[in-house]
N, C-alpha and C positions, 0 to 999 in steps of 0.2 A: 743359426739353424737349429731346428727342434726335431725331436722324435715325432713322427707323424702317424696318426691313426686314421685309417679309412673306415668309414661307417656308412653302410648302405641300409636304407629303410628307416626313415625318420619317424620311428614309433616308440612306444613305451618300453619294449624289451631292449631295443638298441640303446635308448637313452639310459636305462638303468645300468647296463653294462659299461657304457662310456663314462658314467659318473664314477664307477668303481676304479677304472684303470686310466682315466684321461687326465688326471691332475699333472700340470706342468708340461703337457704335450700339446701339439697342434692336432686338432680333430677336424677332419673334413667329412661333412655329412652330406651324402648324396641321396636324393629322392626324385622320383619321376615328377612329383608335384613340388615345384620350387617353393610354393607357399608353405607346405608342410616343413620343408627343410629350414626355411627362414623362421618359422614359428618356434621350432624346437631349438634352433640356434639362439634365439632370444632368451629362452628359458635357461639354456646352458650358460650363456654369457653372464646372465644375472646371478648365476650361482658360482661364478668365478672361473669358468672354463674358457679356453681359447678355441673357438669353433668358427668354421667357415662353411656356408651352405653352397652346394653345387647341384644344378639340375642334372640328374643322372637317370637314364633308362637302362637298367642292368640287362635287359634283353638285347641290347646293342653292344657288340664288342667295341665299336668306336667310342661309345659313351663311357664304357668302363675304362678304356685307355685314357680318355680325357680326364676322368676322375683321378686316375693314378698320376697323370701329369700335373694336375692341380696340386695334389699332395706333395709331389717332388719339388715344387717351388719353395716349400718351407723346410724341407729336409728329407731324410731317408724314411722309407715306409717301414715301420716297426710292428704294426698290428693291423688286423682286419676284423671288423665286426660286421658280419652279413646278416641283417635282420629284415631284408626286403622279401616281399612275396605277396601272393594273392591267395585268397581262400576259396573253397568250393562254391561259396555263395556269391563270390564277387566277380567271377570271370568264367568264360566258356572253356571247354577242354583245351583248345589250341593255345589259348593264352596262359593257362596254368602250366602246360608243358613248356612253353617258351620262357616264362618268367621264373617258375619255381624249379625247373629241372635244367634246361639248357643254360639259362643265365647264371645259375649258381656254378655250374661246371666251368663256364668261361671265366667268371670272376676268380675262382680258385686258381685257374690256370694262369691268368694274367698277373694277379698279385704274386703268385708263386715265382714269377720271373724276376721280381724286383724286391721281394721281402729280404730284409737284412739278416745276417746271422744272429741268432737269438730272438728273431721275430716270432710272432704268434698270431694265430687266427682262430676265430670261432664262427661257425655258420649255424643259423637256427633252422633246424629241420622240424619234425613233428612226430608225436605219438602215432599218427595215422600210418606211417610207414611200418610200424611194429605190429599193426593189427592185420596186415595182409598175410595171406598164405605164403609160404616160402616159394620163391620163384625158380630155385634150382641154381646149380653152380654156373651153368652156361650163361643164363640171363644175368645173374649177378655180375659175372665177369664182363659181359657186354656193357652193362650200366656203369661199371667202374672204369673201363679202359678204352671204350670207343672214342676216337677223336671227336672233339667237341662239335665240330661242324657236321658230323655224321650221326650224332646222337638221335636226333628227331626222326631219322630215317629208319631206325631200328624197327623190325617187325612188331615187337611188343609195344612200341610207343605210337604206332600209327593210329590216328583217330578212330578208324573203324574197329580197332581192337580194344578201345577204351569204352567202358560201359557208360560212365557218367562223370560229372566233374569231381565227385569224391574219389572215384577210381583213379582219375588223372592225378589228383593231389597225392594220393597214396603212392602211386608210382614215382612221382617227382621226389617225394620225401625218402622213399627207399633208395632212389638213385643218389640223393644227396649224401646219404650215409656211406654208400659204396664209393662215391667219388672222393669223399674225404679220406677214406682209406688209401685209395690210389694216389691222390695228390700228396698225402703225408710222406710218401717215398721221395717225391720230387722236392717238396719243401725241406725234407730232411737232408737232402744233398746240399742245401744252402745253410744248414744248421738252424732251420726254423721248424715250427710245429703248427699243426692244424687239427682241430677237433670239431665235432658237431654236438649240438644239444637238441634233444627231441622233447619239447614241452608238451604237456597235455593242455587242458583248457586253462588258459591264462587270461585274466580279465584285461582286455585291451580293446580299442575301438574295433579291431578286426573281429575279436571274439563276440563283441556285442552285435556286430552284423550277423554273425552265425546264430546267436541266440534269437534274433528277430527274423531269421531266414527260414527256409523250408525244413531245415533239420534242427530247428531251435529246441523242440521238445526232446529230441535225441540227445543233444548236448547237455541239456539240463538234467536229464535222467542219468547221463554218464557221470557227472560230478557228484550227483546225489548218492549214487550207488558205488562210488569208488571208496577205498579204505579211508582216504582223507576226508571225504564227505563234503568237499568244497572245491571251487576252482582255485588256481594258484595266482600268484602275483608276479609281476615283472621282476621285482626285487629278488624273489626266490630263484628265478632263472639266473639272475646276475650273481647270486651267491656262488653258483657252480662255475659260471663263466670267469669269475674273478680267480678262482682256484686254477682253472685251466690256463689262464693268461698271465699269471704271476709266477715267480720262480718256484713257488711251492709245487707247481704242476709240471716241473721240467721233464718228468719221465712219462708224461701223458701226451701221446700224439696218435692220430689215425683212429681215434675212438669216438663213440657216440654215447651220450648220457641221456637216459630216459628220465624225465622229471614230470610225472603225470599224476601224482597222488595215489598211485596204485591202480589207475583206470585200466591199463593194459593187463595187469594181473587179474583184475576182476573180469575183464573181457574173456580171458582164457579159462579162468578157474573159479569165478565167483558169480555174483548175481547179474553181471552184465553179459554173461556168456549167451550167445545167440541160441535160440531154440533150434533143434535139429529139424 
């Protein structure tokens, strides 16, 4: 039996993290598109990793439970890499809330029931959640603690109260961060840790969709005017994930790490600040 890593979202960021922490372990990669999971499995196997693809729709609790069961065939669940999601240019409001918000909450909940002592998890959020106005203590607490099956019924998340797909995405990512804080308490009761990372513009297929989408110029302007002056890479996100998921990060849990080349700082205090 091996230590098992569950990895959702067969993309560049998830792969970069899996390559950092997956040596000698069994990696189960779940993606809604099985072809994506199989393609990334081939790349990983040819690099010496032990990987199995599983068709997984993280917006379905049943599918998440099936992914966990697949992992448990090989050993105990010791780690979670959640890099699944859809962007504002890829999906309508309802789907963004279902996949990026509800599904992440369910995934953290279900994996938290089986993660072993000493286990770790990281979920990929976004800088978008940091650019929103503060929502207030009451709404933050609702996003953090509302039972998962009631989340999408919250007043603040009803489609009529969401302006557009970007707003939906921002709400989802703000919820991710609050949910990680809440779940870190439950994971901690099992001796496990969970954190989130909020990347800025990272060059991935999803980001390229955004560059070519209706907000393409907005995103290009963002990385041009951030202190770093460029987009980031998946490996730069993995650098932080590696710290969080290895023993060196043993005192870090319930936290969110903004990795955006200074774009959020520029948005509030620099050339990206919106005009009044």
